[in-house]
C-alpha positions in Angstrom: 121.3 106.2 79.5 123.6 103.4 81.0 122.2 99.8 80.2 123.3 97.2 82.6 122.7 93.7 81.3 123.3 92.1 84.5 120.1 93.7 86.3 116.7 92.8 85.9 114.8 94.7 83.2 111.1 95.8 83.2 109.6 97.0 80.1 106.5 98.6 78.9 103.5 96.3 78.3 102.0 97.7 75.1 99.5 95.8 72.8 100.3 92.6 74.3 104.1 92.8 74.2 106.7 93.7 76.6 108.6 96.5 75.0 111.7 99.1 75.5 111.0 102.5 74.9 111.0 103.7 71.3 114.2 106.0 72.0 115.7 103.1 74.3 115.5 105.4 77.4 115.7 103.7 80.9 116.0 104.7 84.4 117.5 103.0 87.4 115.1 101.3 90.1 116.6 101.9 93.4 116.5 99.6 96.3 115.9 101.7 99.3 117.6 99.2 101.9 121.0 99.1 100.1 120.4 102.4 98.3 121.7 101.0 94.9 119.9 100.2 91.9 118.6 96.7 91.5 116.8 96.8 88.2 116.4 99.0 85.1 113.2 100.2 83.8 111.9 101.7 80.4 111.4 105.3 80.5 108.4 106.3 78.5 108.3 109.2 76.2 105.1 110.9 74.8 105.2 108.8 72.0 105.3 105.5 74.2 102.2 106.7 76.0 100.3 107.8 72.7 101.2 104.3 71.2 99.9 102.5 74.6 96.6 104.8 74.4 96.1 103.9 70.8 96.6 100.3 71.7 93.9 100.4 74.1 91.5 102.5 72.2 91.5 100.1 69.3 91.0 97.2 71.9 88.1 98.9 73.2 86.7 100.2 69.9 87.1 96.9 68.0 88.4 94.0 70.2 86.6 91.5 71.8 87.1 92.3 75.7 84.2 95.0 75.8 81.8 92.6 74.1 82.6 89.6 76.3 79.7 88.6 78.7 80.6 89.2 82.2 81.0 85.3 82.9 83.7 85.1 80.1 85.3 88.2 81.4 85.1 86.9 85.0 86.6 83.6 84.1 89.7 85.3 82.6 90.0 87.6 85.7 89.7 85.0 88.2 92.4 83.1 86.4 94.5 86.2 86.7 93.8 86.1 90.4 94.9 82.4 90.7 98.3 83.3 88.8 98.8 86.4 91.3 98.6 83.9 94.2 100.8 81.4 92.5 103.3 84.1 92.0 103.2 85.6 95.4 106.9 85.5 96.4 108.2 87.1 93.1 105.2 89.8 93.2 106.0 90.7 96.9 109.6 90.7 96.6 109.4 93.1 93.8 107.2 95.6 96.1 109.9 95.1 98.9 113.0 95.7 96.6 111.1 98.7 95.1 110.0 100.6 98.3 111.2 98.9 101.5 107.9 97.3 102.3 108.6 94.4 104.9 108.1 90.8 103.5 105.5 90.1 106.1 103.4 92.7 104.7 104.3 92.6 100.7 104.2 88.8 100.5 102.0 88.2 103.6 99.2 90.6 102.9 99.4 92.7 100.0 99.7 89.9 97.3 96.8 88.1 98.5 94.8 91.3 98.8 95.4 92.2 95.3 94.2 88.8 94.2 91.1 89.4 96.1 90.5 92.7 94.5 90.8 90.8 90.9 88.5 88.3 92.1 85.8 90.4 93.8 85.4 92.8 91.1 84.9 89.9 88.7 82.2 88.6 91.0 80.7 91.9 91.3 80.4 92.9 87.7 78.8 89.5 87.0 76.1 89.5 90.0 75.4 93.4 90.1 71.8 94.1 89.4 70.5 97.0 87.4 67.2 99.1 88.0 63.8 98.1 86.4 61.3 101.2 86.7 57.7 100.6 85.7 55.9 104.1 84.9 52.2 104.9 85.4 52.5 106.5 81.9 52.4 103.0 80.3 56.1 103.2 79.8 59.1 100.9 81.3 62.3 102.4 82.4 65.3 100.4 83.0 69.2 100.9 83.4 72.2 99.4 81.5 75.6 99.7 82.6 78.1 99.6 79.6 82.0 100.0 79.9 83.1 103.6 80.0 86.0 103.1 77.2 89.7 103.7 78.0 90.7 104.2 81.8 94.1 105.9 82.6 95.1 104.6 86.0 98.0 106.1 88.0 99.1 104.2 90.9 100.9 105.4 93.9 104.4 103.8 95.4 103.4 102.8 98.9 101.2 100.1 98.0 102.2 99.3 94.5 100.7 96.1 93.5 97.5 96.5 95.8 96.7 99.7 94.7 97.1 98.9 90.9 94.8 95.8 91.2 92.3 98.2 93.2 91.9 100.3 89.9 92.6 97.9 87.2 90.4 95.1 88.4 87.3 97.1 88.2 88.0 98.7 85.1 88.6 95.6 83.4 85.7 93.7 84.8 83.2 96.3 83.6 84.7 96.0 80.0 86.9 98.8 79.7 90.7 98.9 78.4 93.5 100.3 80.9 96.6 102.0 80.6 98.4 102.0 83.9 101.4 104.3 85.0 102.9 103.0 88.1 104.7 105.3 90.3 108.5 105.6 89.1 109.7 104.5 92.6 107.8 101.2 92.6 107.6 100.0 88.9 108.3 96.1 88.8 105.1 94.7 90.3 103.0 96.5 87.3 105.2 94.9 84.6 105.0 91.5 86.5 101.0 91.8 86.6 100.8 92.7 82.8 102.9 89.7 82.2 100.5 87.5 84.2 97.4 89.1 82.6 98.7 88.3 79.3 99.4 84.6 80.4 95.7 84.6 82.0 94.2 85.3 78.6 93.4 89.0 78.5 93.6 90.2 75.0 96.4 92.2 73.7 95.7 96.0 74.1 93.5 95.5 76.9 95.9 96.2 79.8 98.9 98.2 79.1 101.7 99.6 81.4 103.8 102.6 80.7 106.7 103.6 83.0 107.9 106.9 83.8 107.6 110.2 86.0 104.6 112.5 86.4 104.9 116.5 85.4 106.5 116.6 81.8 106.6 112.8 81.6 104.5 109.8 81.1 101.9 110.9 83.8 101.2 114.1 82.0 101.2 112.8 78.8 98.5 110.1 79.7 96.3 112.4 81.6 96.4 115.1 79.0 95.5 112.6 76.2 91.8 113.3 74.7 91.6 109.6 73.8 91.1 108.8 77.7 87.5 108.2 79.1 88.3 107.9 82.8 91.2 108.9 85.0 91.7 107.2 88.4 94.5 108.3 90.6 95.9 107.9 94.2 98.7 110.1 95.2 99.6 113.5 96.8 96.7 116.2 97.0 99.0 118.6 94.8 99.2 116.2 92.0 95.5 115.4 92.2 94.7 119.1 92.0 96.8 119.3 88.9 95.1 116.2 87.3 91.5 117.6 88.2 92.4 120.7 86.4 93.5 118.8 83.1 90.4 116.3 83.4 88.2 119.1 83.8 89.4 121.2 80.6 88.9 117.6 78.9 85.6 116.9 80.5 87.0 113.5 81.7 85.4 112.1 84.8 88.3 111.7 87.4 88.5 109.6 90.9 91.1 111.0 93.4 92.1 109.2 96.3 94.6 111.8 98.0 96.5 112.6 101.1 95.4 112.1 104.5 96.0 113.1 108.2 94.0 110.6 109.9 92.8 111.7 113.6 92.8 108.6 116.0 90.7 109.3 119.0 91.1 107.2 122.3 88.6 107.6 124.8 89.1 106.7 128.7 86.7 103.8 128.6 88.8 102.2 125.5 90.3 98.6 126.0 93.8 99.9 126.2 95.7 96.7 125.0 93.4 96.8 122.0 94.0 100.6 121.4 97.7 100.4 121.5 97.9 97.6 119.3 95.8 99.0 116.7 97.5 102.5 117.1 100.8 101.0 116.5 99.6 99.4 113.1 97.8 102.7 112.4 101.0 104.9 112.1 103.8 102.4 111.9 102.9 100.0 109.4 104.7 100.3 106.0 106.9 103.0 108.1 104.0 105.4 108.2 103.8 105.5 104.5 100.1 105.2 104.3 97.7 107.7 103.5 95.3 106.3 106.0 97.7 106.7 108.9 96.7 107.6 112.1 99.4 110.3 112.7 97.3 112.4 114.9 96.6 110.9 118.0 94.3 112.3 120.8 93.8 110.4 124.2 91.3 111.3 126.9 93.2 112.8 129.7 92.4 110.0 132.5 94.5 107.4 130.5 96.6 109.6 128.6 99.9 109.0 130.5 99.3 105.1 130.9 98.4 104.9 127.3 101.4 106.9 126.2 103.9 104.9 128.3 102.5 101.7 126.7 102.4 103.3 123.0 106.0 104.7 123.4 107.3 101.4 124.7 105.4 99.3 121.8 107.0 101.7 119.2 110.4 101.3 120.8 110.3 97.7 120.7 109.6 97.5 116.9 112.2 95.4 114.8 114.0 97.5 112.5 116.1 96.1 109.7 116.4 94.3 106.4 112.9 94.4 104.7 113.5 91.0 103.1 113.9 89.5 106.6 110.7 88.2 108.0 111.5 89.5 111.8 111.6 93.0 110.4 108.7 95.1 111.3 109.8 98.6 109.8 112.1 99.2 106.9 113.4 102.2 105.2 111.6 105.1 103.8 111.0 104.2 100.0 113.3 106.8 98.5 115.9 109.3 99.1 113.6 112.2 98.2 111.0 111.1 100.5 113.5 110.6 103.2 114.8 114.1 103.0 111.2 115.3 103.2 110.5 113.5 106.4 113.9 114.3 107.8 113.0 118.0 107.3 109.9 117.7 109.6 112.3 115.8 112.0 114.7 118.5 112.2 112.1 121.1 113.2 110.4 119.0 116.2 112.1 120.9 118.7 112.0 124.3 117.2 108.2 124.1 116.8 107.9 123.3 120.4 107.7 119.5 120.5 109.5 116.8 122.1 110.5 113.4 121.0 109.4 110.6 123.4 111.0 108.0 121.6 112.4 107.7 117.9 114.9 109.6 115.8 117.0 108.6 112.8 118.4 105.2 111.8 121.0 104.0 109.5 120.5 104.8 105.7 117.0 105.9 104.9 115.8 104.5 108.0 113.3 106.9 110.6 112.6 104.8 113.8 109.2 104.9 115.0 108.7 108.6 116.3 106.2 109.7 118.8 106.0 113.4 119.6 104.3 115.1 122.4 103.8 118.7 123.5 103.7 120.1 119.8 101.3 123.2 119.5 98.4 122.3 117.5 99.0 125.0 115.0 102.4 123.2 113.9 103.0 121.6 110.7 103.5 118.3 112.2 100.0 118.3 113.0 98.4 119.9 109.8 100.5 118.6 107.1 101.1 114.9 105.7 104.3 113.8 106.9 104.0 110.4 105.5 106.4 108.7 107.8 106.6 106.9 111.1 106.0 110.1 113.0 102.9 110.6 115.1 101.9 113.8 117.2 100.0 112.9 120.6 98.0 115.2 122.6 95.2 114.7 125.5 91.8 115.9 125.3 89.1 116.2 127.9 85.6 115.9 126.6 84.0 114.2 123.4 83.0 117.6 121.7 86.6 118.8 122.3 87.9 115.3 120.6 85.7 115.6 117.6 86.8 119.5 117.1 90.4 118.6 117.2 90.1 115.6 114.8 87.9 117.9 112.4 90.4 120.6 112.5 92.3 119.6 109.2 92.1 120.1 105.7 92.0 116.4 105.0 89.3 113.9 105.5 90.2 110.5 104.3 89.7 108.5 107.5 89.7 108.4 111.4 89.9 105.9 114.0 87.9 105.8 117.4 88.6 103.5 120.3 85.7 103.3 123.0 83.6 100.5 124.6 80.6 102.8 124.5 78.4 101.9 121.8 76.4 105.1 121.7 79.6 107.1 121.6 81.0 105.0 118.8 78.0 105.8 116.4 77.7 109.5 117.5 81.4 110.1 117.0 81.5 108.5 113.9 78.9 110.5 112.6 80.5 113.7 113.6 83.8 113.0 112.0 84.5 114.5 108.6 86.0 111.6 107.2 85.3 109.3 104.4 85.9 106.1 106.5 85.8 105.7 110.2 87.3 102.6 111.8 85.8 101.7 115.4 88.4 99.7 117.8 90.3 98.6 114.4 92.3 99.9 111.7 92.7 99.2 107.7 89.7 96.7 107.8 88.1 96.7 104.5 84.8 95.6 102.8 85.1 95.9 99.2 81.7 96.7 98.7 82.0 99.6 100.8 82.8 103.3 99.5 86.2 104.2 99.6 87.4 107.9 99.3 87.8 111.1 101.1 86.6 114.7 101.6 88.7 117.8 101.4 92.2 117.6 100.4 91.7 113.9 100.6 90.1 113.7 97.3 86.9 113.5 94.9 84.7 110.6 94.4 84.2 107.1 95.7 85.4 103.8 94.5 84.6 99.9 95.7 81.5 97.8 95.0 78.5 99.9 93.2 80.5 102.9 93.7 83.5 101.5 91.4 80.4 100.5 88.8 79.1 104.0 88.5 82.7 105.4 87.8 84.0 102.6 85.5 80.5 102.5 83.2 78.3 104.7 81.4 74.9 104.2 82.9 72.3 104.5 80.3 68.5 104.8 80.7 66.3 103.1 78.4 62.7 104.1 78.3 60.3 101.8 76.5 56.6 102.2 75.4 54.4 99.2 76.7 51.9 98.3 74.1 48.4 98.7 75.8 46.3 97.1 73.2 
């Protein structure tokens, strides 16, 4: 492969060193705004993955990290969180250049949230309590939570740094070692994070990064390794199914956070100002490249036309442009491949019976905020994850109808409800098949709460005690109590 020494280079980080691939292979990292390469990245072979996994295995079996106390590990992780904050601009710009995320989101939100992920799990591991279970038989039972071993973490391209830290931080906090494979479309922040981890004092081999593709490349080699003890993956449902098959064959516990087709229900009694503002964020943040996006919007008929007018006007007013400019609210899609996928849905709107209220194509890989009405409920635009700034809208009459429409999907990651009726909020939230339901808001997270989905949206939950259950091997100890 061509090597351009004028571009940035991001290598693998293995056993405490940033390295080239053993065969010297690299691939281009393309800026989706300019549509030109801005850096080169080491391309892992199976041998590179084997080396990284072996390094993590040694660090777990023989190294100090799993044997440190929670306070000592936490001190190192808090130092890493501080370094992430101190390097906010470089980390945020890396994600912006990799996948087109506006800097107001990457620098203004994602990096700080990443630092919070690290510090939260450092504290959670230190403060978590185990169970003590006195028994009538004269025995005493209690639980211990030891690290699971070597964790394979595979992160997506839409929130690179944030979701890398969501996986890596709890794994490290509980004493595991990690091999992280970031998405090939957004590799830079993973190498930057690993550099900072070494600076913070995380021992060599504890946190490794390998770059590459999925099937037939680094991702497949990593998930198939028999030296892996846990697999955590965020990405497409089709890939999740393949990983689940591999994990099942190897009897490796797996956590899968997969696709979504979130329903957004706006009732007639909702605060429409609030509903419009949050609904815009729910579908057009990050150019709609969010698994949690509110891409199916149902509005009660009494306010449907008013809401739709205001919603479409707000969508049309969004500032589209260079994601490195602070004024930009919506940038390009992350890659040519993904733009082609979204374009396919855009080009079939009218043929499927829908009508574009506002939106369409911009320059390059830009899709303008697109609002679709009149689309039949069995059309692919309602049923399939488009993963772009594209929302389908329809009216409903009754609460029961709204719930039935919302649950008419193979996905179940999240949903939103806008209503000022407290009883309805509780009632509808309970009836929705979704791992998370937001009421009168969107994307507000408490890191103690479970996160994950049902159906095609995944398997398992992470966050707080749920992450502890996944990234540890809980052990029961039963002790005879001397009765003399």
